[in-house]
Structures are given as structure tokens and as C-alpha cells.
C-alpha positions in Angstrom: 7.2 -68.6 -31.1 4.9 -70.1 -33.8 3.2 -66.8 -34.4 6.5 -65.1 -34.9 7.6 -67.8 -37.4 4.2 -67.5 -39.1 4.5 -63.7 -39.3 1.4 -62.9 -37.4 3.4 -61.5 -34.4 6.4 -59.3 -34.7 8.2 -60.1 -31.5 7.9 -61.3 -27.9 9.8 -60.4 -24.7 11.9 -63.2 -23.3 13.7 -63.5 -20.0 16.0 -66.5 -19.9 15.3 -68.7 -16.9 18.9 -69.1 -15.8 19.6 -65.4 -15.2 16.2 -65.0 -13.4 16.9 -68.0 -11.2 20.4 -66.8 -10.4 19.2 -63.3 -9.5 16.4 -64.8 -7.3 19.0 -67.0 -5.6 21.3 -64.1 -4.9 18.4 -62.0 -3.4 17.2 -65.0 -1.3 20.7 -65.4 0.1 21.0 -61.7 0.9 17.6 -61.8 2.7 18.5 -65.0 4.6 21.7 -63.3 5.8 19.6 -60.2 6.7 21.8 -58.2 4.3 20.5 -55.2 2.4 19.2 -56.4 -0.9 20.8 -54.5 -3.8 17.9 -53.2 -6.0 17.9 -51.5 -9.4 14.8 -49.4 -9.2 11.4 -49.0 -7.6 8.1 -50.2 -9.0 4.8 -48.9 -7.8 2.3 -51.7 -7.3 -0.7 -49.3 -6.9 -0.3 -49.0 -3.2 3.5 -48.9 -2.4 6.8 -48.3 -4.1 8.5 -51.7 -4.1 12.3 -52.0 -4.4 12.9 -53.9 -7.6 15.6 -56.1 -9.1 15.5 -56.1 -12.9 16.8 -58.7 -15.3 17.4 -57.5 -18.9 14.8 -58.9 -21.3 15.5 -60.0 -24.9 13.2 -59.1 -27.7 12.7 -62.3 -29.8 12.1 -61.8 -33.5 12.5 -64.0 -36.6 16.1 -62.8 -36.8 17.2 -64.1 -33.4 14.7 -66.9 -32.6 17.2 -69.7 -33.5 20.1 -68.2 -31.4 18.1 -67.1 -28.3 15.5 -69.8 -28.1 16.8 -72.9 -29.8 20.5 -72.7 -29.2 19.9 -71.9 -25.5 17.8 -75.1 -25.2 14.6 -73.3 -24.1 12.7 -74.9 -27.0 13.8 -77.4 -29.7 13.8 -76.7 -33.4 10.9 -79.1 -33.7 8.9 -77.3 -31.0 9.5 -73.9 -32.7 9.1 -74.8 -36.3 6.9 -77.9 -36.0 9.2 -80.1 -38.0 
């Protein structure tokens, strides 16, 4: 975040923890119930095609850092801006 604010980095990819945790919980429950896990795509790990559940990432830039990072509570304004 500091590099984005300083202008030495254009953006970073962010996946909010809550949607990731929610999706992981849903998949774990499906697996515990021996249900078929609903996947979005397949990712090859170099050996096998692995069924994959994707969570939409957010591109963080100077324009949305306050809304996506600070307002969500992931980091405080002081942590991001050092004030």
C-alpha cells in the first residue's frame, strides 16, 4: 500500500478476507456432507487439472485504496499513509 501511495507501484491485487473465508467455509461444508463441490474452472498445477473455485480479485490503486482497504477495515488510515 505504501508503494502505491508513494507512486512507485501502480497497483496490487487484493482479495478481501471475508469473501475468501466464506467461500472456503461453503466448500468445506459441501465436502463434509460428501456433496459435489461446485467449481468455477480448472487450474493445472503442473501435474493435474485441479477443479478450482475462484473469488473475484480487486485491483487496488491510488483511486480506490481508501474505499477498498481503509473503509473495509483491512488497514487503518495510519497504517496506509503513515500518519
